[in-house]
C-alpha positions in Angstrom: -0.2 0.2 0.0 1.5 3.4 -1.0 0.1 6.8 0.1 1.0 9.9 -1.0 0.0 13.8 0.0 0.6 15.8 -3.4 0.2 19.8 -3.5 -0.2 21.1 -6.7 0.6 24.7 -7.6 -0.5 27.1 -10.5 -3.8 28.1 -11.7 -5.6 25.1 -10.2 -8.5 26.6 -8.4 -11.7 27.8 -9.8 -11.0 25.4 -13.0 -12.6 22.5 -12.0 -9.5 20.6 -10.8 -11.2 18.7 -7.9 -14.0 17.5 -10.0 -11.7 16.3 -12.8 -9.5 14.4 -10.3 -12.4 12.8 -8.7 -13.6 11.7 -12.0 -10.1 10.3 -12.8 -10.0 8.6 -9.7 -13.0 6.3 -10.9 -10.4 4.8 -13.3 -8.1 3.5 -10.5 -8.2 1.7 -7.4 -7.3 4.3 -5.2 -9.0 6.1 -2.2 -8.3 9.5 -0.8 -9.3 13.3 -1.1 -9.0 16.5 -3.0 -9.3 19.8 -1.3 -8.7 23.5 -2.1 -6.1 25.0 0.5 -6.5 28.7 1.4 -3.0 29.5 -0.2 -4.3 28.7 -3.8 -2.9 25.4 -3.8 -5.0 21.8 -4.2 -3.9 18.8 -1.8 -4.6 15.5 -2.9 -4.5 12.3 -0.8 -4.3 9.1 -2.9 -3.6 5.7 -1.5 -3.7 2.3 -2.9 -1.6 -0.3 -4.8 1.8 1.6 -5.8 1.3 0.8 -9.6 -2.6 2.4 -9.2 -1.4 5.5 -7.4 1.6 6.1 -10.0 -1.0 5.5 -12.9 -3.5 7.9 -10.9 -1.2 10.6 -10.7 0.2 10.0 -14.5 -3.3 10.4 -15.6 -3.6 13.8 -13.7 -0.4 15.2 -15.2 -1.7 14.2 -18.6 -5.2 15.2 -18.5 -6.4 18.6 -19.2 -5.5 19.7 -16.1 -1.6 19.6 -17.2 -1.7 23.3 -18.2 -3.1 24.6 -15.3 0.0 22.9 -13.0 3.1 24.6 -12.6 4.4 22.4 -9.6 3.6 18.9 -8.3 5.1 18.1 -4.9 4.4 14.6 -3.9 5.3 13.4 -0.3 4.7 9.8 0.9 2.8 9.6 4.1 1.3 7.1 6.4 -2.4 6.0 5.2 -5.0 8.1 7.5 -7.4 5.8 9.2 -10.7 5.5 7.7 -9.9 6.6 4.4 -12.8 5.4 2.0 -13.7 6.0 -1.5 -12.7 9.3 -3.1 -14.1 12.6 -1.9 -13.9 16.0 -2.7 -13.2 18.0 0.5 -15.2 21.5 1.0 
């Protein structure tokens, strides 16, 4: 099991970023959350089989969102308890 916290920078708020990520997550066996941060970044938590998590992040990078991302900062973390499914955090 692999869990990553990824911060995305660029024009990532107000462009449907969270909704696109949630829709992409349906194509992979990952659980997690995606949230806007007060500083303008978006935070993604993604957990699952390492190959699935890596493929999910690659799908984000190669999606229509790619033009909005200027920096992607992934960091491996311990899996939060109670993480199920994939959701948008308001």
